C-alpha positions in Angstrom: -41.5 -54.1 -18.3 -44.8 -55.4 -19.5 -44.6 -54.1 -23.1 -41.7 -56.5 -23.7 -42.7 -60.2 -23.4 -39.3 -61.6 -22.6 -38.7 -58.9 -19.9 -42.2 -59.6 -18.5 -41.5 -63.3 -18.4 -38.5 -62.7 -16.1 -40.7 -60.8 -13.7 -43.4 -63.5 -13.8 -40.7 -66.0 -13.0 -39.8 -64.1 -9.9 -43.5 -63.1 -9.1 -45.1 -59.8 -9.6 -46.3 -59.5 -6.1 -44.8 -61.6 -3.4 -43.7 -61.2 0.3 -40.2 -60.2 0.8 -39.3 -63.2 2.9 -39.5 -65.3 -0.3 -36.9 -63.3 -2.3 -33.9 -65.1 -0.8 -35.3 -68.5 -1.9 -36.4 -67.3 -5.3 -33.0 -65.9 -6.2 -31.8 -69.5 -6.6 -34.2 -70.1 -9.4 -32.4 -67.7 -11.6 -29.2 -68.8 -13.5 -26.5 -66.7 -15.1 -28.3 -66.4 -18.4 -31.4 -65.0 -16.6 -29.3 -62.4 -14.8 -27.6 -61.4 -18.1 -30.9 -61.1 -19.8 -32.2 -59.0 -16.9 -29.2 -56.7 -17.2 -29.6 -56.2 -20.9 -33.4 -55.6 -20.7 -32.9 -53.1 -17.9 -30.6 -51.0 -20.0 -32.3 -51.7 -23.3 -35.8 -50.4 -22.4 -34.5 -46.9 -21.6 -33.5 -46.1 -25.2 -35.8 -43.7 -26.9 -37.5 -44.3 -30.2 -34.9 -42.3 -32.2 -31.9 -44.3 -30.7 -33.7 -47.5 -31.5 -33.8 -46.5 -35.1 -30.3 -45.1 -35.4 -28.4 -47.6 -33.3 -28.3 -51.0 -35.1 -27.3 -52.8 -31.9 -30.4 -51.6 -30.0 -32.8 -52.7 -32.7 -31.2 -56.1 -33.1 -31.3 -56.8 -29.3 -34.9 -55.8 -29.2 -35.6 -58.4 -31.9 -33.4 -61.0 -30.2 -35.3 -60.7 -26.9 -33.4 -63.4 -24.8 -30.3 -65.5 -24.5 -28.2 -62.4 -24.6 -24.4 -62.8 -24.6 -21.7 -60.8 -22.9 -20.8 -59.4 -26.4 -24.5 -58.3 -26.7 -24.2 -56.5 -23.3 -21.0 -54.8 -24.3 -22.5 -53.6 -27.6 -25.5 -52.2 -25.7 -23.3 -50.3 -23.3 -21.3 -48.9 -26.2 -24.5 -47.7 -27.8 -25.4 -46.0 -24.5 -22.2 -44.0 -24.4 -22.5 -43.1 -28.1 -26.1 -41.8 -27.5 -25.1 -39.8 -24.4 -22.1 -38.3 -26.3 -24.5 -37.1 -29.1 -26.8 -35.1 -26.8 -24.9 -31.9 -26.2 -23.7 -31.5 -29.8 -27.4 -32.0 -30.9 -28.6 -29.4 -28.4 -25.9 -27.0 -29.5 -26.8 -27.4 -33.1 -30.5 -26.8 -32.7 -29.8 -23.9 -30.4 -27.4 -22.3 -32.8 -30.0 -22.3 -35.6 -32.6 -20.7 -33.3 -34.9 -23.7 -33.1 -34.8 -23.9 -29.3 -33.8 -21.8 -26.3 -31.8 -23.7 -23.6 -32.1 -22.4 -20.1 -30.3 -23.1 -16.9 -31.1 -24.1 -13.3 -28.8 -23.3 -10.4 -25.8 -25.6 -10.6 -26.5 -28.1 -7.7 -30.3 -27.5 -7.7 -30.6 -25.6 -4.4 -33.7 -23.9 -3.3 -32.4 -20.4 -3.9 -34.7 -18.4 -1.5 -33.7 -20.7 1.4 -30.0 -20.0 0.7 -30.7 -16.3 0.6 -32.4 -16.6 4.0 -34.0 -19.7 5.3 -36.2 -17.6 7.7 -38.1 -16.4 4.6 -39.8 -19.9 4.6 -42.1 -18.5 7.4 -43.7 -16.0 4.9 -45.9 -18.7 3.4 -45.8 -20.9 6.6 -46.2 -18.6 9.6 -46.5 -21.5 12.1 -43.5 -23.5 10.8 -40.7 -24.5 13.1 -37.4 -23.4 11.5 -33.7 -24.1 12.2 -31.3 -21.4 13.0 -31.2 -18.9 10.2 -29.1 -19.8 7.1 -28.6 -16.5 5.3 -26.0 -16.6 2.4 -27.2 -14.8 -0.7 -23.6 -15.1 -1.9 -24.1 -18.8 -2.2 -27.3 -18.4 -4.3 -25.2 -16.1 -6.5 -22.4 -18.7 -6.7 -24.9 -21.5 -7.7 -26.2 -19.4 -10.5 -22.8 -18.3 -11.7 -21.5 -21.9 -11.8 -24.5 -22.8 -14.0 -23.8 -19.9 -16.3 -20.1 -20.8 -16.6 -20.9 -24.4 -17.4 -23.5 -23.3 -20.0 -20.9 -21.0 -21.6 -18.4 -23.8 -21.7 -20.9 -26.1 -23.5 -22.6 -23.7 -25.9 -20.2 -20.7 -26.3 -22.7 -18.1 -25.2 -24.5 -16.9 -22.0 -28.0 -18.2 -21.1 -30.9 -15.8 -21.1 -33.4 -17.7 -19.1 -33.6 -19.7 -15.9 -36.0 -22.2 -14.2 -35.1 -21.8 -10.6 -35.0 -25.2 -8.8 -38.6 -26.3 -8.1 -39.8 -23.0 -9.4 -38.7 -21.5 -6.1 -38.6 -17.7 -6.0 -38.6 -14.7 -3.6 -38.2 -10.9 -4.0 -34.6 -11.1 -2.8 -33.8 -13.4 -5.7 -34.5 -10.6 -8.3 -31.3 -8.5 -7.8 -29.1 -11.7 -7.9 -30.7 -12.9 -11.1 -30.3 -9.4 -12.7 -26.7 -9.1 -11.7 -26.0 -12.5 -13.3 -27.3 -11.3 -16.6 -30.3 -13.6 -16.7 -33.1 -11.8 -18.7 -36.1 -13.9 -17.6 -37.1 -16.7 -15.3 -40.1 -18.9 -14.8 -42.2 -20.3 -12.1 -45.7 -21.9 -11.4 -49.1 -20.2 -11.9 -49.7 -20.6 -8.1 -46.8 -18.1 -7.5 -48.4 -15.6 -9.8 -51.9 -15.9 -8.3 -50.4 -15.3 -4.8 -48.5 -12.3 -6.1 -51.4 -10.5 -7.7 -53.6 -8.3 -5.6 -57.2 -9.5 -5.0 -58.9 -12.3 -6.9 -56.7 -13.2 -9.9 -58.3 -14.3 -13.2 -56.7 -17.0 -15.3 -56.6 -14.4 -18.1 -53.7 -12.8 -16.1 -51.6 -16.0 -16.5 -51.0 -15.7 -20.2 -48.5 -12.9 -20.4 -45.0 -12.1 -19.1 -44.4 -9.7 -16.2 -41.8 -7.3 -15.1 -41.0 -8.2 -11.5 -39.2 -5.6 -9.4 -37.3 -5.5 -6.1 -35.7 -2.2 -5.2 -33.9 -0.9 -8.3 -33.7 -4.4 -9.9 -36.1 -6.1 -12.1 -36.4 -9.3 -14.2 -39.0 -10.6 -16.6 -41.0 -13.6 -15.4 -43.5 -16.0 -16.9 -45.6 -18.5 -15.1 -46.6 -22.0 -16.4 -50.1 -23.3 -17.0 -50.1 -26.1 -14.5 -53.1 -27.9 -16.0 -51.6 -28.2 -19.5 -48.3 -29.2 -18.0 -49.9 -31.9 -15.9 -51.9 -33.2 -18.9 -48.7 -34.0 -20.7 -47.0 -35.3 -17.6 -49.7 -37.5 -16.2 -52.7 -37.9 -18.5 -51.9 -38.0 -22.2 -49.7 -41.1 -21.8 -52.9 -43.1 -21.0 -54.7 -42.0 -24.1 -54.4 -42.3 -27.9 -51.8 -39.9 -29.4 -54.3 -38.3 -31.8 -56.9 -37.6 -29.2 -54.3 -36.2 -26.8 -52.8 -33.9 -29.3 -56.3 -32.7 -30.3 -57.2 -32.1 -26.7 -54.1 -29.9 -26.1 -54.6 -27.9 -29.3 -58.2 -27.3 -28.3 -57.1 -26.1 -24.9 -54.8 -23.6 -26.6 -57.5 -22.4 -28.9 -59.9 -21.9 -26.0 -57.3 -19.9 -24.2 -56.9 -17.7 -27.2 -60.7 -17.2 -27.6 -61.0 -16.3 -23.9 -58.7 -13.3 -24.3 -60.8 -11.8 -27.0 -57.7 -11.0 -29.2 -56.6 -8.0 -27.0 -53.0 -9.2 -27.1 -50.8 -12.1 -28.3 -51.1 -14.5 -25.4 -48.1 -16.5 -24.1 -48.8 -20.0 -22.8 -45.9 -21.5 -20.9 -45.9 -25.3 -20.5 -43.2 -26.6 -18.1 -43.1 -30.3 -17.1 -42.4 -31.2 -13.5 -38.8 -32.3 -13.3 -39.0 -36.0 -14.2 -39.3 -36.9 -17.8 -42.8 -38.3 -18.6 -41.9 -40.0 -21.9 -41.2 -43.5 -20.4 -44.9 -43.7 -19.5 -46.0 -43.3 -23.1 -46.3 -46.7 -24.9 -44.1 -45.4 -27.8 -41.9 -43.1 -25.8 -44.1 -40.2 -26.7 -43.4 -40.3 -30.4 -47.0 -40.5 -31.6 -48.2 -37.7 -29.3 -45.2 -35.3 -30.1 -45.2 -35.9 -33.8 -49.0 -35.4 -34.0 -48.9 -32.3 -31.8 -46.0 -30.6 -33.7 -47.7 -31.3 -37.0 -50.9 -29.7 -35.8 -49.1 -26.7 -34.4 -47.1 -26.3 -37.6 -50.3 -26.2 -39.7 -52.4 -23.9 -37.5 -52.0 -20.3 -38.4 -53.3 -19.1 -35.1 -50.8 -21.0 -33.0 -47.0 -20.5 -32.9 -44.3 -22.2 -31.0 -41.9 -19.6 -29.7 -38.7 -19.1 -27.7 -39.1 -17.1 -24.6 -36.3 -14.6 -25.5 -38.0 -14.2 -28.9 -41.4 -13.5 -27.4 -40.1 -11.0 -24.8 -38.2 -9.2 -27.6 -41.4 -8.8 -29.7 -43.8 -8.4 -26.8 -42.2 -6.6 -23.8 -44.2 -7.0 -20.6 -47.0 -4.6 -20.2 -47.6 -5.1 -16.5 -45.4 -5.1 -13.4 -45.6 -7.2 -10.3 -44.8 -5.0 -7.4 -44.9 -8.0 -5.0 -43.5 -11.5 -5.6 -44.7 -14.4 -3.4 -42.0 -16.4 -1.7 -42.6 -20.1 -2.5 -42.1 -23.0 -4.9 -44.4 -24.8 -7.3 -45.4 -27.3 -4.5 -48.1 -25.7 -2.5 -46.5 -22.3 -3.1 -44.2 -22.8 0.0 -41.0 -24.6 1.0 -42.4 -27.2 3.3 -40.8 -30.1 1.4 -37.3 -28.8 2.1 -37.5 -27.2 5.6 -39.6 -27.4 8.8 -39.5 -31.0 9.8 -37.1 -32.1 12.6 -34.9 -34.1 10.1 -34.8 -31.2 7.6 -34.0 -28.7 10.2 -31.2 -30.8 11.6 -29.8 -31.1 8.1 -29.9 -27.3 7.7 -28.1 -26.9 11.1 -25.4 -29.3 10.0 -24.9 -27.3 6.8 -24.8 -24.1 8.7 -22.2 -25.3 11.2 -20.0 -26.8 8.5 -20.2 -23.6 6.4 -19.4 -21.4 9.4 -16.4 -23.6 10.2 -15.1 -23.3 6.6 -15.7 -19.5 6.5 -13.7 -19.0 9.7 -10.9 -21.3 8.6 -10.7 -19.7 5.1 -10.5 -16.3 6.7 -7.5 -17.1 8.8 -3.8 -17.0 7.8 -4.0 -20.7 7.0 -1.5 -23.3 5.8 -4.3 -25.0 3.9 -3.6 -24.6 0.2 -6.1 -22.5 -1.8 -7.0 -25.5 -3.9 -8.1 -27.5 -0.8 -10.2 -24.5 0.3 -11.9 -24.5 -3.2 -12.6 -28.2 -2.9 -14.1 -27.6 0.5 -16.4 -24.8 -0.8 -17.5 -27.2 -3.6 -18.6 -29.7 -1.0 -20.8 -26.9 0.6 -22.4 -26.1 -2.7 -23.1 -29.8 -3.3 -24.7 -30.1 0.2 -27.0 -27.1 -0.6 -28.8 -29.1 -3.3 -32.5 -29.5 -2.8 -32.7 -33.3 -3.2 -30.9 -34.0 0.1 -33.7 -32.2 1.9 -36.4 -33.7 -0.3 -35.7 -37.1 1.2 -35.4 -35.9 4.8 -38.6 -35.7 6.8 -41.9 -37.5 6.2 -43.0 -36.2 2.8 -41.0 -38.6 0.6 -39.2 -41.8 1.2 -37.3 -44.4 -0.8 -35.2 -47.6 -0.4 -32.1 -45.4 -0.4 -32.9 -42.9 2.4 -30.0 -44.1 4.5 -27.6 -43.7 1.6 -28.8 -40.2 0.8 -28.3 -39.3 4.5 -24.8 -40.8 4.5 -23.8 -39.0 1.3 -25.1 -35.7 2.6 -23.0 -36.0 5.7 -20.1 -37.3 3.7 -20.0 -34.1 1.7 -20.0 -32.0 4.8 -17.4 -34.2 6.4 -15.2 -33.7 3.4 -15.0 -30.0 4.3 -13.2 -30.9 7.5 -11.0 -33.5 5.9 -9.9 -31.1 3.1 -8.8 -28.7 5.8 -7.0 -31.4 7.7 -9.4 -31.4 10.6 -11.2 -34.2 12.4 -14.8 -34.8 11.5 -17.0 -33.6 14.4 -19.5 -35.9 16.1 -22.6 -34.1 14.7 -21.7 -35.4 11.2 -21.2 -39.0 12.4 -24.8 -39.5 13.6 -27.5 -40.1 11.0 -29.9 -37.3 10.5 -32.9 -39.5 9.7 -33.5 -40.6 13.3 -36.9 -39.2 14.0 -38.6 -42.6 14.2 -38.5 -45.7 16.2 -37.7 -49.0 14.5 -39.9 -51.9 15.5 -38.1 -54.6 17.3 -38.6 -58.2 16.3 -39.7 -58.6 19.9 -40.4 -56.1 22.7 -39.2 -56.7 26.3 -41.9 -58.8 28.1 -40.5 -59.1 31.6 -37.6 -58.7 33.9 -34.4 -60.7 33.1 -31.4 -61.6 35.2 -28.7 -63.0 32.8 -25.4 -64.4 34.1 -22.8 -62.2 32.5 -20.4 -64.9 31.3 -20.3 -64.4 27.5 -22.1 -67.7 26.9 -25.6 -68.9 26.3 -25.8 -70.6 29.7 -29.4 -71.6 29.6 -32.6 -70.8 27.8 -34.2 -68.8 30.5 -31.6 -66.0 30.5 -32.9 -63.8 27.7 -36.4 -65.1 26.6 -38.2 -62.1 27.9 -35.8 -59.5 26.6 -36.4 -57.3 23.6 -34.8 -58.6 20.4 -33.8 -57.0 17.1 -32.8 -59.2 14.1 -30.1 -57.3 12.4 -30.5 -59.4 9.2 -34.0 -58.7 8.1 -35.6 -61.0 5.5 -34.3 -59.1 2.5 -30.9 -58.1 3.8 -28.9 -60.9 2.3 -29.7 -59.6 -1.2 -27.8 -56.5 -0.4 -25.0 -57.5 1.9 -23.9 -61.1 2.6 -21.6 -60.2 5.6 -22.0 -58.2 8.7 -20.8 -58.0 12.3 -23.8 -58.7 14.3 -26.7 -61.2 13.9 -28.9 -60.0 16.7 -29.2 -57.6 19.6 -31.0 -58.5 22.9 -31.9 -55.8 25.4 -33.8 -55.9 28.7 -33.7 -54.9 32.3 -34.5 -55.5 35.9 -35.3 -52.7 38.3 -31.6 -51.7 38.7 -29.8 -52.5 35.5 -30.1 -52.2 31.7 -28.8 -55.3 29.9 -27.5 -55.8 26.4 -26.5 -59.0 24.6 -24.8 -58.8 21.2 -24.5 -61.9 19.0 -21.4 -61.3 16.7 -21.1 -62.9 13.3 -17.3 -62.5 12.8 -15.8 -63.6 16.1 -13.4 -66.1 14.5 -12.0 -63.8 11.9 -8.7 -62.1 12.3 -9.6 -58.7 10.9 -11.3 -57.3 14.1 -8.3 -55.4 15.5 -9.1 -51.8 16.1 -12.9 -52.3 15.7 -15.1 -51.0 18.4 -18.8 -51.4 19.4 -20.6 -48.3 20.4 -24.1 -48.3 21.8 -25.4 -44.7 21.5 -28.1 -44.4 24.2 -30.5 -41.4 24.4 -32.2 -41.0 27.7 -32.8 -37.5 29.0 -29.0 -37.4 28.4 -27.0 -38.9 25.6 -24.5 -41.7 26.5 -22.0 -43.7 24.5 -21.2 -47.3 25.7 -17.9 -48.2 24.1 -16.0 -51.5 24.0 -13.8 -53.4 21.5 -15.2 -56.0 19.2 -12.3 -58.3 19.9 -11.4 -58.9 23.5 -8.0 -59.8 24.8 -9.5 -61.1 28.0 -13.0 -61.6 29.4 -12.4 -59.3 32.3 -11.6 -56.3 30.1 -13.7 -53.3 31.1 -15.9 -51.0 29.0 -16.6 -47.3 29.2 -19.7 -45.2 29.6 -19.0 -41.8 27.9 -21.0 -38.6 28.1 -22.4 -38.3 24.5 -22.6 -34.5 24.7 -19.9 -33.2 27.0 -20.4 -29.6 28.0 -16.7 -28.9 28.1 -13.8 -29.8 25.8 -13.0 -33.0 27.7 -15.3 -36.0 27.6 -16.0 -37.6 31.0 -16.1 -41.4 31.2 -16.9 -44.1 33.7 -15.0 -47.4 33.7 -17.4 -50.4 34.2 -16.6 -54.1 34.5 -20.0 -55.7 34.2 -19.3 -57.2 30.8 -18.3 -60.6 29.5 -17.2 -61.7 26.0 -17.2 -65.2 24.6 -19.4 -66.6 21.9 -21.7 -63.7 22.7 -21.1 -60.3 24.5 -23.2 -59.5 27.6 -23.1 -56.3 29.6 -25.0 -54.5 32.3 -25.3 -50.7 33.0 -26.9 -49.5 36.3 -29.8 -47.1 35.7 -28.2 -45.0 38.4 -25.1 -44.4 36.2 -27.4 -43.4 33.3 -29.2 -40.9 35.6 -32.6 -42.2 34.3 -35.8 -42.8 36.2 -38.7 -45.1 35.9 -41.1 -44.6 33.0 -38.6 -42.5 31.1 -38.0 -43.5 27.5 -34.7 -44.9 26.3 -33.7 -44.9 22.6 -30.5 -46.5 21.2 -28.6 -47.9 18.3 -25.4 -49.9 17.9 -22.5 -48.8 15.8 -19.4 -50.7 14.6 -16.6 -48.2 14.4 -13.0 -48.2 13.2 -11.6 -44.9 14.4 -13.9 -42.2 13.1 -15.3 -44.5 10.4 -18.7 -46.0 10.9 -18.6 -49.5 9.3 -22.1 -50.6 10.3 -25.1 -49.4 12.2 -28.0 -51.4 13.7 -30.7 -50.5 12.9 -29.6 -48.8 9.7 -31.7 -45.8 10.5 -33.9 -44.8 13.5 -33.7 -46.1 17.0 -34.7 -49.1 19.1 -36.6 -48.0 22.1 -38.1 -49.1 25.4 -39.3 -47.5 28.7 -37.4 -47.7 32.0 -39.5 -50.2 34.1 -41.1 -49.5 37.5 -42.4 -52.0 40.1 -45.6 -52.6 38.1 -44.0 -53.4 34.8 -44.0 -57.2 35.1 -47.5 -57.3 36.6 -48.9 -55.2 33.7 -47.2 -57.3 31.1 -48.5 -60.5 32.7 -52.1 -59.1 32.7 -51.7 -58.1 29.0 
């Protein structure tokens, strides 16, 4: 943002750093022109330096800077599409003339060793807690085959090399790669050093290896992590000439350290995300200077991997290949946490269902079965598991969770079956959500569906369902707040609806999912025909095919909804933890969830609860 004064001014108008509660007020300071300028700048700054030169619309808008029109925006979006459409033909052209080698990764970016057998994660993490074993090498093979087929459709030839997702490898992957016709694959130096016996020297890094498993073998090369990270994270902060000189000097020093006993191979592989947006000029100065220096240095040569292997076949064999990825040489990012393990269990259950259904004499058309298998392959992608657990988080964790379960749910829908409950509950539930206010004391509300007097709910717990930033994302909702509290005998809930006067509430249902030592579902309609209508307490995890329920009448609906559930019916005792969330359902479809992820929680009170809270 900052390199572009007009873009930067828009950020300054909003404020670079400000508390979230101010965003709703500040949004009114921006007019339609501001938002249009923001839209154009957001798209404009992602164009690389070549596109800025070749596309007149891009250069003209950069000069204009502000007061963009709808016609300007449309021209920019056309330039985007034109640029994207030129990428594959350009890649094919430079590939066909031998200037580059284009490799593949498995189609939906799965962690192949975990598809082959998730239990293999314990090799590098002996103490890890793992889900039930997921062991489907045929899926790993399918993911590679799909990538090869797509490559062939684009370039009219088969790929020779592969970067397995996240550099993840294991011995069992070797036969699969060989059968697929892949000649070589690459991973991180950490994998090599854990695969070599004894203390490994860095001299061992700069050569290809034969890697065997049984009767199968494939060639592997391992990246120099330091050089890769210099390009990815360091050189963007330094002058292009100095950065290019530094990299060339590193390469010369590597060459000297090997004493000329062979032609060394230095593999540089950047970590996933493209680093060029962090360079002031998109990387142009650094890349141009670097390639110029390499072209004029008789001792350094850029080379395709297939070319190098053809001229310099591996002289050494790895008889052992460590099972791991480029991150810590293990698979902890994608398996081992409660959320990740639950996601693997969901994947395993859904795949087992599909396998069983596909193996029967079924009326489900073959096309539907193929669509269902595609959903499984999509759900095997590594990025779903990347965002589960505590390692990484984003503003979109709930969406990733929902989309992952949506793909698995589609398997059932394609086969004409109902979606099971285990795919209706968010996976990312391993944390409590802080209430706006915790319960402070016992309450005794009159269950009449009205705010009778102030002293009914003041010491209850309270959760504001519309946090300070929520109106920027969704203007409507079903509930404005949730109150919860207790006396010694009952658990109380109060729900403050937002849409009570609208006519589109037919068929909608509130469900409070309550986790005590058991799991319960408290179910009642959003729109009541009469105040005396009952609600139902359902066993959330019935042991048999039928779901037991209890009919309760301690509920009232008016301007608010109030209800009480006896602790005896919940089979819960003093000082036991309760966790819950509220859903708005229409049949099997979840319309809203409060909180969006996680639980609200409290502890069942005992006789001393009120006294302790008063002392505090």
